[in-house]
Structures are given as structure tokens and as C-alpha cells.
VOGU-3710 file (C-alpha; in Angstrom, 3 decimals, decimal comma):
1> xxxxxxxxxx> -3,332/218,135/-141,618  -4,071/218,746/-137,932  -1,743/217,232/-135,334  -2,158/216,952/-131,561  0,538/216,622/-128,906  0,430/213,166/-127,313  2,939/212,786/-124,462  6,148/213,486/-126,382  5,195/213,482/-130,059  2,761/214,934/-132,603
11> xxxxxxxxxx> 0,049/212,584/-133,878  -2,804/213,013/-136,408  -5,931/214,398/-134,775  -7,872/211,452/-136,243  -6,229/209,321/-133,518  -7,579/211,580/-130,777  -10,657/210,688/-128,712  -12,172/213,974/-127,536  -13,252/213,933/-123,884  -15,432/216,680/-122,427
21> xxxxxxxxxx> -13,634/219,083/-120,154  -10,189/218,329/-121,584  -7,671/220,664/-123,233  -5,350/219,599/-126,066  -2,409/221,188/-127,852  -2,801/221,112/-131,639  -0,786/222,287/-134,649  -1,908/223,230/-138,150  0,018/224,067/-141,362  1,219/227,653/-141,446
31> xxxxxxxxxx> -0,748/230,083/-143,563  -4,111/228,420/-142,926  -7,003/229,685/-140,790  -8,714/227,400/-138,256  -12,424/227,454/-137,479  -14,216/225,213/-134,970  -17,823/224,313/-134,117  -18,578/222,929/-130,654  -14,961/223,476/-129,560  -12,935/226,447/-128,348
41> xxxxxxxxxx> -9,674/227,191/-130,177  -7,240/229,606/-128,501  -4,087/230,803/-130,216  -0,857/230,386/-128,253  1,018/233,643/-127,822  3,377/234,456/-130,676  2,493/231,389/-132,741  0,251/231,255/-135,788  0,208/227,469/-136,146  -0,071/226,175/-132,548
51> xxxxxxxxxx> -3,347/226,343/-130,602  -5,003/225,142/-127,412  -8,139/223,132/-128,135  -10,607/223,383/-125,233  -13,418/220,824/-125,175  -16,609/222,125/-123,513  -18,590/220,609/-120,693  -20,999/218,980/-123,123  -21,091/215,835/-125,236  -22,107/215,708/-128,879
61> xxxxxxxxxx> -20,914/216,416/-132,409  -18,128/218,869/-133,202  -15,977/219,823/-136,171  -12,865/221,755/-137,217  -12,214/223,370/-140,583  -8,989/224,680/-142,096  -9,349/227,482/-144,595  -7,039/228,950/-147,192  -8,462/232,441/-147,486  -12,166/231,551/-147,783
71> xxxxxxxxxx> -11,761/228,080/-149,229  -12,121/225,008/-146,996  -9,083/222,783/-147,525  -9,643/220,327/-144,648  -12,677/219,285/-142,585  -12,470/217,203/-139,392  -15,656/215,896/-137,761  -15,726/214,110/-134,421  -17,746/213,435/-131,276  -17,185/214,656/-127,711
81> xxxxxxxxxx> -17,422/211,769/-125,245  -18,452/212,103/-121,582  -15,910/212,062/-118,766  -17,217/209,753/-116,049  -14,764/211,116/-113,477  -16,462/214,436/-112,965  -19,821/215,793/-111,896  -22,862/215,771/-114,126  -24,165/218,924/-115,785  -26,974/219,443/-113,239
91> xxxxxxxxxx> -24,365/219,514/-110,439  -22,264/221,947/-112,436  -25,229/224,320/-112,754  -26,081/224,031/-109,054  -22,473/224,856/-108,227  -22,673/228,020/-110,332  -25,923/228,954/-108,634  -24,422/228,512/-105,162  -21,461/230,703/-106,052  -23,564/233,534/-107,440
101> xxxxxxxxxx> -25,830/233,570/-104,387  -22,848/234,671/-102,327  -22,485/238,405/-101,829  -19,394/240,075/-103,273  -18,016/237,133/-105,225  -17,655/236,151/-108,840  -15,537/233,972/-111,105  -13,660/234,389/-114,368  -15,683/234,846/-117,512  -12,935/234,117/-120,023
111> xxxxxxxxxx> -14,679/233,297/-123,263  -13,283/234,196/-126,665  -16,434/233,167/-128,486  -17,839/236,303/-130,145  -21,438/235,117/-130,161  -21,654/234,147/-126,473  -19,635/237,082/-125,187  -22,743/238,968/-124,060  -24,323/236,196/-121,969  -22,866/236,725/-118,495
121> xxxxxxxxxx> -25,292/236,999/-115,637  -25,947/237,401/-111,909  -28,811/238,398/-109,623  -26,701/240,079/-106,973  -25,917/243,765/-107,486  -22,356/243,608/-106,175  -21,597/240,442/-108,106  -23,186/242,082/-111,129  -20,701/244,959/-110,964  -17,806/242,517/-111,054
131> xxxxxxxxxx> -19,289/240,647/-113,984  -19,855/243,950/-115,758  -16,203/244,802/-115,247  -15,057/241,436/-116,571  -17,186/241,980/-119,658  -15,624/245,422/-120,157  -12,170/243,911/-119,681  -12,755/241,220/-122,301  -14,069/243,742/-124,834  -11,845/246,676/-123,880
141> xxxxxxxxxx> -9,796/246,821/-127,084  -12,964/246,688/-129,182  -14,542/249,396/-127,014  -11,561/251,678/-127,603  -11,367/250,923/-131,318  -15,076/251,609/-131,797  -14,962/254,844/-129,806  -11,867/256,096/-131,663  -13,552/255,371/-134,989  -16,641/257,251/-133,835
151> xxxxxxxxxx> -14,508/260,230/-132,766  -12,759/260,301/-136,148  -16,037/260,260/-138,099  -18,933/261,118/-135,785  -22,568/261,425/-136,680  -23,494/265,099/-136,836  -26,356/267,521/-137,306  -26,460/269,438/-140,576  -28,650/272,311/-141,829  -30,245/272,738/-145,231
161> xxxxxxxxxx> -29,191/275,762/-147,218  -31,848/276,381/-149,875  -31,086/277,595/-153,401  -33,263/278,202/-156,403  -32,971/275,983/-159,423  -31,128/277,962/-162,149  -33,315/279,728/-164,674  -32,149/279,714/-168,279  -35,004/281,352/-170,203  -36,977/283,173/-167,606
171> xxxxxxxxxx> -39,429/280,760/-166,055  -39,496/278,420/-169,013  -38,661/274,824/-168,163  -36,611/273,880/-171,232  -34,207/271,068/-172,159  -31,291/272,706/-170,365  -33,318/272,797/-167,169  -34,321/269,171/-167,643  -30,648/268,164/-167,939  -29,823/270,101/-164,762
181> xxxxxxxxxx> -32,644/268,403/-162,849  -31,514/264,944/-163,992  -27,969/265,661/-162,865  -29,089/267,006/-159,490  -32,076/264,772/-158,830  -30,650/263,599/-155,511  -30,837/267,085/-154,047  -34,045/268,283/-155,628  -37,421/268,177/-153,961  -40,842/269,407/-154,905
191> xxxxxxxxxx> -42,244/272,580/-153,379  -45,644/274,206/-153,750  -44,407/276,060/-156,761  -44,216/274,464/-160,162  -40,442/274,931/-160,267  -38,023/272,598/-158,448  -35,559/273,939/-155,907  -32,423/272,344/-154,481  -30,362/272,566/-151,309  -26,934/271,817/-149,958
201> xxxxxxxxxx> -26,064/271,246/-146,308  -23,866/273,058/-143,872  -22,627/272,001/-140,421  -24,745/273,183/-137,524  -23,000/275,143/-134,801  -23,899/272,324/-132,336  -23,249/269,647/-134,923  -22,184/266,842/-132,560  -24,731/267,449/-129,809  -27,280/264,943/-131,042
211> xxxxxxxxxx> -29,032/262,025/-129,326  -26,735/259,307/-130,708  -23,580/261,057/-129,491  -25,183/261,875/-126,141  -25,803/258,137/-125,668  -22,190/257,327/-126,556  -20,892/259,833/-123,974  -23,216/258,345/-121,336  -21,948/254,854/-122,206  -18,276/255,860/-121,895
221> xxxxxxxxxx> -18,905/257,528/-118,524  -20,828/254,441/-117,391  -17,989/252,078/-118,352  -15,461/254,360/-116,635  -17,555/254,411/-113,438  -17,556/250,610/-113,281  -13,749/250,640/-113,644  -13,551/253,256/-110,875  -15,580/251,025/-108,549  -13,346/248,017/-109,232
231> xxxxxxxxxx> -10,252/250,093/-108,536  -11,467/251,728/-105,325  -13,501/248,873/-103,837  -11,748/245,770/-105,206  -8,227/247,185/-105,524  -7,772/246,016/-109,119  -4,987/248,339/-110,181  -5,321/248,062/-113,940  -9,001/249,088/-113,622  -7,667/252,568/-112,807
241> xxxxxxxxxx> -5,690/252,584/-116,057  -8,780/251,476/-117,997  -10,778/254,318/-116,447  -8,020/256,819/-117,284  -7,816/255,610/-120,887  -11,574/255,959/-121,432  -11,808/259,446/-119,913  -8,668/260,619/-121,719  -10,088/259,529/-125,064  -13,362/261,270/-124,214
251> xxxxxxxxxx> -11,545/264,522/-123,324  -9,963/264,597/-126,803  -13,188/263,765/-128,612  -15,615/266,115/-130,398  -17,996/265,422/-127,499  -15,781/266,807/-124,746  -18,004/269,865/-124,078  -21,295/268,021/-123,769  -23,406/269,134/-120,823  -24,018/265,571/-119,624
261> xxxxxxxxxx> -27,812/265,779/-119,573  -29,825/262,660/-118,857  -30,391/260,632/-122,031  -33,317/258,436/-122,965  -31,710/255,378/-124,562  -33,205/254,183/-127,813  -31,784/252,263/-130,748  -32,279/254,798/-133,523  -31,943/254,112/-137,237  -28,639/255,997/-137,256
271> xxxxxxxxxx> -27,255/253,687/-134,562  -28,468/250,568/-136,370  -26,755/251,743/-139,540  -23,369/252,388/-137,889  -21,540/249,283/-136,610  -19,400/251,175/-134,091  -22,327/253,008/-132,507  -24,285/249,742/-132,550  -21,493/247,760/-130,856  -21,221/250,174/-127,917
281> xxxxxxxxxx> -25,004/250,433/-127,610  -25,479/246,627/-127,559  -22,634/246,134/-125,098  -23,990/248,726/-122,686  -27,510/247,357/-123,011  -26,294/243,912/-121,945  -24,182/245,332/-119,111  -27,222/247,254/-117,837  -29,435/244,158/-117,848  -27,229/241,500/-116,271
291> xxxxxxxxxx> -29,328/238,480/-115,288  -28,380/234,949/-114,291  -30,275/232,016/-115,733  -29,551/228,428/-114,745  -31,966/226,949/-117,254  -29,819/224,398/-119,053  -32,235/224,294/-121,985  -31,306/227,881/-122,874  -28,091/229,148/-124,406  -27,304/231,911/-121,910
301> xxxxxxxxxx> -25,450/229,727/-119,429  -22,425/231,246/-117,768  -19,351/230,071/-119,679  -16,341/229,051/-117,634  -13,316/227,786/-119,584  -12,842/224,064/-119,030  -9,275/224,714/-117,931  -10,679/226,723/-115,025  -13,346/224,241/-113,847  -11,055/223,011/-111,071
311> xxxxxxxxxx> -10,902/226,608/-109,825  -14,681/226,737/-109,805  -14,816/223,593/-107,643  -12,205/224,968/-105,240  -14,162/228,195/-104,738  -17,479/226,362/-104,437  -16,074/223,976/-101,814  -14,939/226,864/-99,618  -18,127/228,905/-99,809  -20,355/225,822/-99,408
321> xxxxxxxxxx> -18,473/224,758/-96,286  -18,805/228,317/-95,004  -22,553/228,139/-95,679  -22,887/224,791/-93,870  -20,974/226,120/-90,867  -23,229/229,161/-90,733  -26,384/227,001/-90,977  -25,119/224,925/-88,059  -24,504/228,109/-86,012  -20,763/227,531/-85,958
331> xxxxxxxxxx> -20,113/231,006/-87,384  -21,560/233,937/-85,471  -20,068/236,887/-87,275  -21,536/238,520/-90,365  -19,323/237,517/-93,286  -18,361/239,367/-96,426  -16,025/237,373/-98,636  -13,399/239,615/-100,187  -12,283/239,098/-103,772  -9,218/240,007/-105,769
341> xxxxxxxxxx> -7,975/239,556/-109,311  -5,702/236,549/-109,772  -3,137/237,152/-112,525  -2,217/233,474/-112,437  -5,763/232,245/-112,931  -6,888/235,323/-114,901  -10,064/235,623/-112,879  -11,635/237,186/-109,824  -11,020/234,870/-106,910  -11,503/234,700/-103,151
351> xxxxxxxxxx> -8,587/236,367/-101,412  -6,051/233,808/-100,282  -4,252/233,201/-97,020  -4,667/235,243/-93,843  -7,056/237,723/-95,453  -9,581/234,897/-96,016  -9,665/234,021/-92,309  -13,058/233,050/-90,842  -13,276/232,438/-87,089  -15,688/229,760/-85,877
361> xxxxxxxxxx> -17,390/230,006/-82,509  -15,435/226,946/-81,318  -12,176/228,912/-81,812  -11,205/227,214/-85,074  -9,933/229,515/-87,827  -10,759/228,538/-91,410  -8,565/229,720/-94,327  -8,757/229,526/-98,108  -5,467/228,457/-99,710  -3,216/229,494/-96,832
371> xxxxxxxxxx> 0,470/229,256/-97,792  2,895/227,402/-95,507  6,575/228,240/-96,084  9,977/227,293/-94,668  10,064/230,565/-92,726  6,580/230,386/-91,148  6,201/231,786/-87,621  3,647/229,319/-86,197  3,985/226,539/-88,782  6,650/225,841/-91,378
381> xxxxxxxxxx> 7,684/223,260/-93,970  10,993/221,499/-94,485  10,979/221,773/-98,287  8,851/223,767/-100,727  5,827/225,839/-99,810  2,516/223,982/-99,413  -0,919/225,447/-100,149  -3,908/223,295/-99,120  -7,232/224,531/-100,484  -8,945/224,700/-97,087
391> xxxxxxxxxx> -7,438/224,372/-93,651  -8,933/224,674/-90,173  -6,531/225,636/-87,402  -7,030/225,373/-83,637  -3,936/226,285/-81,608  -1,291/223,878/-82,989  -3,746/221,535/-84,686  -4,511/221,668/-88,431  -7,243/219,883/-90,413  -6,736/219,958/-94,202
401> xxxxxxxxxx> -9,476/219,654/-96,819  -8,114/219,595/-100,377  -10,483/219,907/-103,334  -9,809/217,529/-106,234  -12,091/218,077/-109,179  -11,202/214,752/-110,760  -9,022/211,918/-109,564  -10,380/208,695/-111,104  -7,691/206,012/-111,229  -5,129/208,492/-109,888
411> xxxxxxxxxx> -6,468/208,140/-106,353  -3,114/206,886/-105,043  -1,376/210,013/-106,347  -4,027/212,202/-104,741  -3,613/210,455/-101,383  0,146/210,827/-101,675  -0,361/214,595/-101,855  -2,162/214,403/-98,522  1,014/212,892/-97,065  2,841/216,077/-98,056
421> xxxxxxxxxx> 0,558/218,007/-95,750  0,615/215,340/-93,032  4,391/215,045/-92,975  5,539/218,367/-94,423  3,793/220,939/-92,178  5,179/221,110/-88,643  4,832/223,312/-85,573  7,577/225,914/-85,552  8,024/225,688/-81,783  8,459/221,907/-81,517
431> xxxxxxxxxx> 9,014/220,626/-85,079  6,220/218,117/-84,457  3,694/217,282/-87,180  0,858/219,803/-87,173  -1,717/218,245/-89,529  -3,853/215,820/-87,547  -6,365/215,042/-90,315  -6,284/215,460/-94,105  -9,056/214,641/-96,555  -9,687/214,983/-100,272
441> xxxxxxxxxx> -12,988/216,549/-101,348  -14,193/214,898/-104,558  -17,407/215,321/-106,603  -17,505/211,628/-107,580  -16,571/208,359/-105,901  -13,145/206,919/-106,633  -12,547/203,286/-107,708  -10,980/202,541/-104,315  -14,165/202,426/-102,256  -12,352/201,853/-98,961
451> xxxxxxxxxx> -10,908/205,377/-98,923  -14,465/206,692/-98,550  -15,347/204,361/-95,667  -15,510/205,491/-92,055  -13,214/202,724/-90,836  -10,433/203,787/-93,205  -10,752/207,446/-92,222  -10,894/206,701/-88,502  -7,775/204,537/-88,726  -5,597/206,752/-90,935
461> xxxxxxxxxx> -7,172/210,183/-90,323  -7,183/210,689/-94,071  -9,235/209,596/-97,071  -11,909/210,929/-99,429  -15,101/212,832/-98,667  -17,666/212,828/-101,465  -18,759/216,440/-101,811  -20,867/217,754/-104,680  -23,914/220,022/-105,079  -26,131/216,927/-105,053
471> xxxxxxxxxx> -24,367/215,254/-102,101  -23,344/217,331/-99,084  -24,370/214,820/-96,400  -20,870/213,329/-95,933  -19,346/216,763/-95,392  -22,162/217,698/-92,981  -21,417/214,568/-90,982  -17,712/215,430/-90,918  -18,526/218,912/-89,585  -20,741/217,479/-86,854
481> xxx> -18,118/214,942/-85,737  -14,861/216,884/-86,147  -15,835/220,514/-85,545
//
């Protein structure tokens, strides 16, 4: 009942061998609901029967169920097999740790899994703010829906208005009185007198100014302040719109005239009993206590979509090289990596091109994903634009380092891409080739061992450099010899 897209045709999912870190296109019968364990299923825009199946960075059992309403009509069980072409889990965790040690930098936290949505962490304050914003962004529609529901039916303070129980025969408690008591037992309570009384409630003049609503107002202001920071300091334009939406909704709420006094946060019984109050409270509690834990035995690991793992390796390669250069005293200036939101990648990323420029003390300039075009002033291409991941430029000389998360048997294709840089980027003044050396950075060794050897690289000025969190020695040697 479930089909997957294999090259140019749909095949039964039973023919599919699931490999960790892969993404597959699948299709189910219309009208059914899909549920997965150990896998991430993402609906494709505008389609109710076609999905992207993301396989996590773990091996083990997994399953998919198709449901008609609440009834299971199909169950698929399988196993996720390891991918030998990419780094091991310990390297993956070290890479995350290296990234989050860097000031003012974070990575996408796209994760549609409801249960793990509140598990994003960092030790650095500035990085924490960005992670907080990403968490707000991912939950923004739910935040608005919950707050609107609260505004439409808020908790409030009421006052008791006492009334005497009706007397039928003086003070005699007869059968008529007994019937009245039974009918109004929910509002009766015992007083010191022998006769019951009852009460009804009326709205207090400051009905909405109670602890629970004070906490909600504080939460909304707190979320808006994070959006303000991301707009003013990180230039994320839609953060301004998010801030405006939150404050506008607050200005129309029953809480608009609150004094804004400092609130002692506590999860009261009223909050626990109201799912909308509870959602905002839990979200803000997590945002306020962002921590990063690299303990792989625990479940609060930072979740990066498998489709974005190559982006993680690209960012890590750049900041790790920057760190190595600084340790070797090849960078004198104090660095602050700028970030921006990438609409293409749907994540916070290092700024690209000229704005990522780092000047070494040997006059080299290092860039992250600098774009070379046909109209370039100092360098240009003959055909389409070229964007190497890392390039080092000295006068008219360029060294290219291109991160390749996985190449495996496709090593020849990866080396062919290096030829694009070697042959396609030229000096604008002379039309001579500008790239003198070009290397692939890979986290695992390729089947063609010669491309890693010094003799091959010395002869062709190209090849592979093994570079992973557990092996930085080859890159250190390259820095010592070439820079």
C-alpha cells in the first residue's frame, strides 16, 4: 500500500532498504493517515498522499502504519542500516559541540516531531537567543492559537455573593427545603448555623488580573523581545512581523491594561487544568532553560534533519579551520562570525561571500561560500556561477577547499567538480586560471586511496583531505605547508 520513488518509477516499499541519513519520496492511498516510529514523515506541500521520508542518523528498528480514522489498515516494519560512507555518531556529536562553542552561531532546528520539539540546547548566551528564536518560529502558529483561545475564554477572578436558603415554614427544615437543598447541593455549604446557605458568583472588577494571566502576559512580552533582538541584531526581517503580531494580539486582549509587575512563575493547578495556558507555560519554561547536552545516551540531543547534515558539515569545516588558524597564530584579529537566515536552507547560517571575509596575518583572505560570476571584477567564470565552500585568496592566487559530506564510490564525480574550479575561475585582468590548488574535505576515506596520498596531491595540486572531528591532523599539516 506504500510506494517509494525509485529513479523513474514507483515501487512497493517492501523493496526498499532503508539507509541511515537518507531521504525517500513515498506515496500512500488517498484518505489514509500515516504514522511512523523511528522515521520522520513530512508532507509535501499541497499533497495529501505524497510524503518525504527522512531516515535518522541512527540504526535500528522502525515502522510505518496507515490508519483509516483510528483503525490500522496497514503496518510496515523494517530496519535502518548503517551508511559506511559517513562519519560515526561520536564524530557527529563532536561536530555539534564544536559548532555550539562558537560565539554568535547556530544551525537550523527543523524538527516536526511534537515530542522532541522542546529539546534544543546551547551553553552560549548569544547562541541560546538564536535557538530560542528558532523554537518560537517552529511553534509560532501554536503560540498564536493558544493565546487567542486564552483571550476568548480567559481565567478570571470571581466573587461570592451570599444568599440565605429559602425558608418555607419559618425555620422549620421540611420536605420542601430538603428538595431545594438536593437541587442546589453544588452551591450549598455548611455554616456555623444549623441552616444551609448558598451563593452565586459575580465577576470581580479586576477579574483578569490574576497570577495565571500575569504569567501569560510576561510570556508574550518575553517571546516578543526575543523576536525584537533577532530583527535588530541579526536582521531577520520576518522576526519584526512576529513581534508585531504578538504585541498586536496582546493589545486587543483582556490583559492589555496590566501593570506589568514582576511575576513569580509557578505551575498552578489552574494552569495544569488548561491546555492552552499549560502549552505557553511549558514552552517558555524550556526557552528560559536552554542547555546543550552531548550525552548520546540521553534523548535530548540536538535534532538536525538528515537532509541538512551536509550543511552542518560545511559550517563545521569553516569554523574548525578558522579555529585551527587562530591556534596557529595565523589570525590576529578578534573574530565574531555573523549569521543570517537562509531561506534556501531554512536555517541560520554563516553569512556568505564578502561579508564572511577573514584576513590572515600572511595576507590571505578566507571566505565562506564566495560566489564567482561571469561579471566578477577580480575573478570571473566563463559559464555559470561557481560557489566553493571555502576559498583562500592571496592577490591573484586562489586555494579551494570544498566540503563533501559523503562521496563513497562517486569520488570521480567529486574530483570532476574540482576541475570546474580549477578551469572555470580565471583572473579578470589576464584570463589566466586563478585556482592553483583545489581539495575535497571528506569525513571518511574514499575507495581510491591514491587521492589522499601526498604524491598525488603534490603532482596534481588536487585530491582529498580527510577531515573529521576525530581526525584533523591532515588539515593541520596542509595549513602548515600551504599557508
